[in-house]
MDTraj code that builds the backbone (N, CA, C; nanometers):
import mdtraj as md
import numpy as np

residues = "MET ARG PHE VAL LEU GLU GLY LYS ILE THR VAL GLU LYS MET VAL GLU LYS MET CYS HIS ASN PRO ALA ILE LEU PHE GLY VAL LYS ASN ARG GLY PHE ILE ARG GLU GLY TYR ALA ALA ASP LEU VAL VAL VAL ASP PRO ALA LYS PRO TRP SER VAL ASN GLN ASP ASN ILE LEU ALA GLN CYS GLY TRP SER PRO PHE GLU GLY GLN THR PHE ARG SER ARG VAL THR HIS THR PHE VAL ASN GLY ASN LEU VAL TYR ASN GLN GLY LYS ILE ASN SER GLU VAL MET GLY GLN ARG LEU LEU PHE ASP ARG ASN TRP".split()
xyz = np.array([
    [0.0863, -0.1204, 0.0029],
    [-0.0019, -0.0005, -0.0003],
    [0.0815, 0.1291, 0.0012],
    [0.2111, 0.1119, 0.0688],
    [0.2888, 0.2262, 0.0599],
    [0.3361, 0.2725, -0.0768],
    [0.3550, 0.1805, -0.1645],
    [0.3958, 0.2059, -0.3011],
    [0.2772, 0.2667, -0.3718],
    [0.1478, 0.2283, -0.3387],
    [0.0330, 0.3064, -0.3990],
    [0.0304, 0.4434, -0.3606],
    [0.0456, 0.4656, -0.2260],
    [0.0370, 0.6095, -0.1721],
    [0.1513, 0.6851, -0.2245],
    [0.2653, 0.6283, -0.2633],
    [0.3803, 0.7073, -0.3189],
    [0.3788, 0.7186, -0.4594],
    [0.2676, 0.6702, -0.5212],
    [0.2480, 0.6788, -0.6653],
    [0.3350, 0.5960, -0.7549],
    [0.3920, 0.4984, -0.6898],
    [0.4785, 0.4008, -0.7687],
    [0.4090, 0.2951, -0.8423],
    [0.2950, 0.2453, -0.7901],
    [0.2067, 0.1532, -0.8552],
    [0.0626, 0.1986, -0.8436],
    [-0.0182, 0.1409, -0.9137],
    [-0.1631, 0.1621, -0.9051],
    [-0.2230, 0.0696, -0.8013],
    [-0.3473, 0.1021, -0.7536],
    [-0.4112, -0.0047, -0.6698],
    [-0.4368, -0.1257, -0.7435],
    [-0.4837, -0.1151, -0.8728],
    [-0.5001, -0.2270, -0.9546],
    [-0.3840, -0.3271, -0.9687],
    [-0.2646, -0.2630, -0.9937],
    [-0.1262, -0.3427, -0.9893],
    [-0.1131, -0.4064, -0.8617],
    [-0.1382, -0.3454, -0.7487],
    [-0.1202, -0.4088, -0.6121],
    [-0.2151, -0.5241, -0.6025],
    [-0.3391, -0.5120, -0.6429],
    [-0.4304, -0.6219, -0.6377],
    [-0.3823, -0.7438, -0.7304],
    [-0.3314, -0.7080, -0.8475],
    [-0.2815, -0.8077, -0.9322],
    [-0.1663, -0.8773, -0.8674],
    [-0.0686, -0.8054, -0.8117],
    [0.0409, -0.8802, -0.7499],
    [0.0195, -0.9556, -0.6266],
    [-0.0783, -0.9077, -0.5428],
    [-0.1042, -0.9566, -0.4154],
    [-0.2235, -1.0606, -0.4034],
    [-0.3108, -1.0514, -0.5030],
    [-0.4277, -1.1394, -0.5076],
    [-0.4376, -1.2326, -0.6306],
    [-0.4421, -1.1631, -0.7466],
    [-0.4588, -1.2501, -0.8737],
    [-0.3448, -1.3369, -0.9013],
    [-0.2300, -1.2833, -0.9047],
    [-0.1072, -1.3640, -0.9267],
    [-0.0721, -1.4837, -0.8369],
    [-0.0903, -1.4671, -0.7084],
    [-0.0610, -1.5850, -0.6200],
    [-0.1674, -1.6985, -0.6456],
    [-0.2976, -1.6623, -0.6703],
    [-0.3991, -1.7569, -0.6994],
    [-0.3731, -1.8258, -0.8315],
    [-0.3203, -1.7554, -0.9219],
    [-0.2827, -1.8218, -1.0533],
    [-0.1635, -1.9104, -1.0391],
    [-0.0638, -1.8521, -0.9818],
    [0.0769, -1.9220, -0.9643],
    [0.0504, -2.0517, -0.8916],
    [-0.0242, -2.0591, -0.7855],
    [-0.0436, -2.1797, -0.6979],
    [-0.1715, -2.2564, -0.7403],
    [-0.2390, -2.2166, -0.8418],
    [-0.3564, -2.2935, -0.8914],
    [-0.4681, -2.2980, -0.7898],
    [-0.4901, -2.1966, -0.7090],
    [-0.5954, -2.1922, -0.6102],
    [-0.7261, -2.1773, -0.6745],
    [-0.8156, -2.2698, -0.6607],
    [-0.9391, -2.2756, -0.7322],
    [-1.0406, -2.1733, -0.6616],
    [-1.1060, -2.0898, -0.7450],
    [-1.2124, -2.0027, -0.7046],
    [-1.1745, -1.9051, -0.5979],
    [-1.0499, -1.8453, -0.6083],
    [-1.0079, -1.7413, -0.5251],
    [-0.9074, -1.6461, -0.5986],
    [-0.8942, -1.5290, -0.5408],
    [-0.7954, -1.4444, -0.5881],
    [-0.8578, -1.3308, -0.6850],
    [-0.9744, -1.3459, -0.7054],
    [-1.0549, -1.2581, -0.7914],
    [-1.1957, -1.2305, -0.7403],
    [-1.2501, -1.1173, -0.7743],
    [-1.3925, -1.0849, -0.7357],
    [-1.4700, -1.1301, -0.8621],
    [-1.5244, -1.2445, -0.8560],
    [-1.6053, -1.3102, -0.9649],
    [-1.7113, -1.3842, -0.9071],
    [-1.8200, -1.3993, -0.9819],
    [-1.9302, -1.4833, -0.9411],
    [-1.8938, -1.6283, -0.9257],
    [-1.9229, -1.6909, -0.8176],
    [-1.8752, -1.8306, -0.7929],
    [-1.7535, -1.8393, -0.7194],
    [-1.6754, -1.7328, -0.6894],
    [-1.5617, -1.7217, -0.6264],
    [-1.5802, -1.6884, -0.4765],
    [-1.4897, -1.7395, -0.3913],
    [-1.5120, -1.7075, -0.2473],
    [-1.4737, -1.5569, -0.2264],
    [-1.5596, -1.4914, -0.1483],
    [-1.5368, -1.3436, -0.1349],
    [-1.4408, -1.3276, -0.0196],
    [-1.3066, -1.3304, -0.0552],
    [-1.2002, -1.3040, 0.0478],
    [-1.1574, -1.1628, 0.0099],
    [-1.1906, -1.0613, 0.0979],
    [-1.1665, -0.9241, 0.0727],
    [-1.1157, -0.8597, 0.2052],
    [-1.0428, -0.7498, 0.1804],
    [-1.0009, -0.6601, 0.2956],
    [-1.0457, -0.5240, 0.2508],
    [-1.0754, -0.4508, 0.3594],
    [-1.1134, -0.3093, 0.3365],
    [-0.9952, -0.2223, 0.4073],
    [-0.9268, -0.1390, 0.3341],
    [-0.8153, -0.0648, 0.3770],
    [-0.8453, 0.0755, 0.3875],
    [-0.8194, 0.1468, 0.5000],
    [-0.8170, 0.2992, 0.5070],
    [-0.6800, 0.3429, 0.4893],
    [-0.6583, 0.4064, 0.3620],
    [-0.5295, 0.4521, 0.3307],
    [-0.4746, 0.5684, 0.4063],
    [-0.5599, 0.6311, 0.4837],
    [-0.5162, 0.7526, 0.5673],
    [-0.5356, 0.7272, 0.7076],
    [-0.5074, 0.6016, 0.7447],
    [-0.5241, 0.5645, 0.8952],
    [-0.3901, 0.4987, 0.9405],
    [-0.2849, 0.5760, 0.9781],
    [-0.1687, 0.5209, 1.0200],
    [-0.1817, 0.4521, 1.1590],
    [-0.0940, 0.3559, 1.1716],
    [-0.0896, 0.2748, 1.2917],
    [0.0440, 0.2076, 1.3122],
    [0.0710, 0.1843, 1.4334],
    [0.1997, 0.1117, 1.4770],
    [0.1679, -0.0242, 1.5336],
    [0.2458, -0.1189, 1.4947],
    [0.2362, -0.2541, 1.5524],
    [0.3106, -0.2569, 1.6786],
    [0.2315, -0.3052, 1.7882],
    [0.2984, -0.3144, 1.9196],
    [0.2380, -0.4385, 1.9873],
    [0.3015, -0.4685, 2.0948],
    [0.2589, -0.5843, 2.1719],
    [0.1069, -0.5896, 2.2010],
    [0.0458, -0.4826, 2.2262],
    [-0.0961, -0.4721, 2.2607],
    [-0.1914, -0.4926, 2.1388],
    [-0.1448, -0.4758, 2.0170],
    [-0.2316, -0.4990, 1.9058],
    [-0.1956, -0.6119, 1.8096],
    [-0.1088, -0.7031, 1.8568],
    [-0.0764, -0.8234, 1.7788],
    [-0.1872, -0.9233, 1.7974],
    [-0.2501, -0.9739, 1.6953],
    [-0.3546, -1.0610, 1.7106],
    [-0.3168, -1.2173, 1.6817],
    [-0.1927, -1.2167, 1.6344],
    [-0.1424, -1.3546, 1.6079],
    [-0.1283, -1.4436, 1.7284],
    [-0.1634, -1.5693, 1.7094],
    [-0.1661, -1.6593, 1.8312],
    [-0.0287, -1.6798, 1.8940],
    [0.0799, -1.6616, 1.8055],
    [0.2153, -1.6727, 1.8668],
    [0.2481, -1.5651, 1.9664],
    [0.1842, -1.4360, 1.9398],
    [0.1999, -1.3384, 2.0312],
    [0.3043, -1.2421, 1.9847],
    [0.3722, -1.2536, 1.8684],
    [0.4655, -1.1698, 1.8232],
    [0.4487, -1.1377, 1.6687],
    [0.5266, -1.0377, 1.6255],
    [0.5285, -1.0075, 1.4894],
    [0.6609, -0.9449, 1.4491],
    [0.7084, -0.9872, 1.3296],
    [0.8376, -0.9240, 1.2812],
    [0.8150, -0.7814, 1.2585],
    [0.6961, -0.7414, 1.2421],
    [0.6723, -0.5841, 1.2348],
    [0.6474, -0.5055, 1.3549],
    [0.6682, -0.5759, 1.4612],
    [0.6603, -0.4883, 1.5892],
    [0.7513, -0.3754, 1.5908],
    [0.6897, -0.2619, 1.6275],
    [0.7674, -0.1334, 1.6278],
    [0.7582, -0.0551, 1.4994],
    [0.6949, -0.1177, 1.3951],
    [0.6950, -0.0585, 1.2606],
    [0.5594, 0.0330, 1.2576],
    [0.5652, 0.1343, 1.2035],
    [0.4539, 0.2268, 1.1788],
    [0.4108, 0.2205, 1.0252],
    [0.2932, 0.1980, 0.9886],
    [0.2299, 0.1956, 0.8683],
    [0.1434, 0.3081, 0.8453],
    [0.1301, 0.3582, 0.7101],
    [0.0555, 0.4651, 0.6776],
    [-0.0934, 0.4330, 0.6546],
    [-0.1156, 0.3082, 0.6368],
    [-0.2532, 0.2621, 0.6123],
    [-0.2868, 0.1442, 0.7037],
    [-0.4149, 0.1188, 0.7134],
    [-0.4607, 0.0145, 0.8073],
    [-0.5754, -0.0641, 0.7465],
    [-0.5661, -0.2093, 0.7623],
    [-0.6767, -0.2845, 0.7299],
    [-0.7872, -0.2610, 0.8374],
    [-0.9066, -0.2265, 0.7887],
    [-1.0113, -0.1996, 0.8985],
    [-1.1056, -0.3207, 0.9035],
    [-1.1357, -0.4038, 0.7772],
    [-1.2191, -0.5119, 0.7876],
    [-1.1671, -0.6250, 0.6960],
    [-1.1937, -0.7444, 0.7222],
    [-1.1614, -0.8586, 0.6492],
    [-1.2699, -0.9483, 0.6438],
    [-1.2914, -0.9941, 0.5195],
    [-1.4075, -1.0820, 0.4929],
    [-1.3311, -1.2177, 0.4366],
    [-1.3814, -1.3287, 0.4841],
    [-1.3397, -1.4571, 0.4383],
    [-1.4635, -1.5391, 0.4078],
    [-1.4651, -1.5911, 0.2780],
    [-1.5854, -1.6532, 0.2186],
    [-1.7110, -1.5615, 0.2303],
    [-1.6944, -1.4344, 0.2280],
    [-1.8032, -1.3382, 0.2381],
    [-1.8417, -1.3095, 0.3844],
    [-1.7768, -1.3688, 0.4744],
    [-1.8155, -1.3493, 0.6203],
    [-1.7188, -1.2489, 0.6859],
    [-1.7779, -1.1536, 0.7594],
    [-1.6822, -1.0557, 0.8250],
    [-1.6129, -1.1359, 0.9400],
    [-1.4886, -1.1310, 0.9340],
    [-1.4030, -1.1988, 1.0336],
    [-1.3201, -1.1033, 1.1197],
    [-1.2871, -0.9924, 1.0679],
    [-1.2106, -0.8908, 1.1295],
    [-1.2758, -0.7567, 1.1101],
    [-1.2999, -0.6821, 1.2311],
    [-1.3738, -0.5519, 1.2205],
    [-1.3019, -0.4592, 1.3228],
    [-1.2331, -0.3678, 1.2714],
    [-1.1655, -0.2650, 1.3571],
    [-1.1024, -0.3170, 1.4824],
    [-1.0095, -0.4186, 1.4595],
    [-0.9437, -0.4749, 1.5692],
    [-0.9946, -0.5903, 1.6435],
    [-1.1185, -0.6236, 1.6096],
    [-1.1891, -0.7446, 1.6743],
    [-1.2126, -0.8478, 1.5827],
    [-1.1689, -0.9763, 1.6252],
    [-1.1879, -1.0974, 1.5385],
    [-1.3192, -1.1744, 1.5867],
    [-1.3862, -1.2161, 1.4776],
    [-1.5106, -1.2902, 1.4921],
    [-1.4670, -1.4340, 1.4843],
    [-1.4495, -1.4962, 1.5900],
    [-1.3909, -1.6438, 1.5904],
    [-1.5088, -1.7440, 1.5649],
    [-1.6321, -1.6907, 1.5498],
    [-1.7354, -1.7828, 1.5055],
    [-1.7326, -1.8287, 1.3689],
    [-1.6706, -1.7452, 1.2919],
    [-1.6594, -1.7776, 1.1396],
    [-1.5412, -1.8585, 1.1160],
    [-1.5487, -1.9608, 1.0481],
    [-1.4243, -2.0445, 1.0111],
    [-1.3902, -2.0401, 0.8666],
    [-1.2733, -2.0402, 0.8288],
    [-1.2335, -2.0521, 0.6874],
    [-1.2675, -2.1836, 0.6246],
    [-1.2331, -2.2042, 0.5037],
    [-1.2619, -2.3270, 0.4244],
    [-1.1178, -2.3762, 0.3846],
    [-1.1181, -2.5074, 0.3551],
    [-0.9960, -2.5631, 0.2777],
    [-0.9848, -2.5084, 0.1523],
    [-0.8592, -2.4737, 0.1124],
    [-0.8256, -2.4381, -0.0209],
    [-0.8166, -2.5595, -0.1108],
    [-0.8766, -2.5388, -0.2281],
    [-0.8669, -2.6443, -0.3332],
    [-0.7809, -2.5913, -0.4442],
    [-0.7003, -2.6878, -0.5028],
    [-0.6094, -2.6454, -0.6097],
    [-0.6291, -2.7192, -0.7399],
    [-0.6055, -2.6472, -0.8351],
    [-0.6230, -2.7034, -0.9725],
    [-0.4736, -2.7037, -1.0479],
    [-0.3973, -2.7929, -1.0084],
    [-0.2518, -2.7833, -1.0571],
    [-0.2382, -2.8783, -1.1746],
    [-0.1747, -2.8384, -1.2742],
    [-0.1483, -2.9109, -1.3906],
    [0.0060, -2.9212, -1.4033],
    [0.0778, -2.9377, -1.3014],
    [0.2160, -2.9359, -1.3091],
    [0.2773, -3.0461, -1.2258],
])
top = md.Topology()
chain = top.add_chain()
for i, resn in enumerate(residues, 1):
    res = top.add_residue(resn, chain, resSeq=i)
    for name in ("N", "CA", "C"):
        top.add_atom(name, md.element.get_by_symbol(name[0]), res)
traj = md.Trajectory(xyz[None], top)
């Protein structure tokens, strides 16, 4: 997102590199694109909401992050997995579970 804010790449190029291409490269079925019949795995980003990673806001079960102490200019505010809201402004909905990924690999 930093490169988007700095004008180095477009939002569309970021989505291509971070969503479309990994799904294509690894042959992940029905993911990586916003299309009918695909899982709605989405994030909402506030590009003008800086935040710093610290011990109090790390949500990973391991309790640490390689980004601890780093300040970012943007923040993910919501995350949807399979169309279900699982992250909302710092709170995780643990009632919603993900689904197994399926692969279509021809290699």
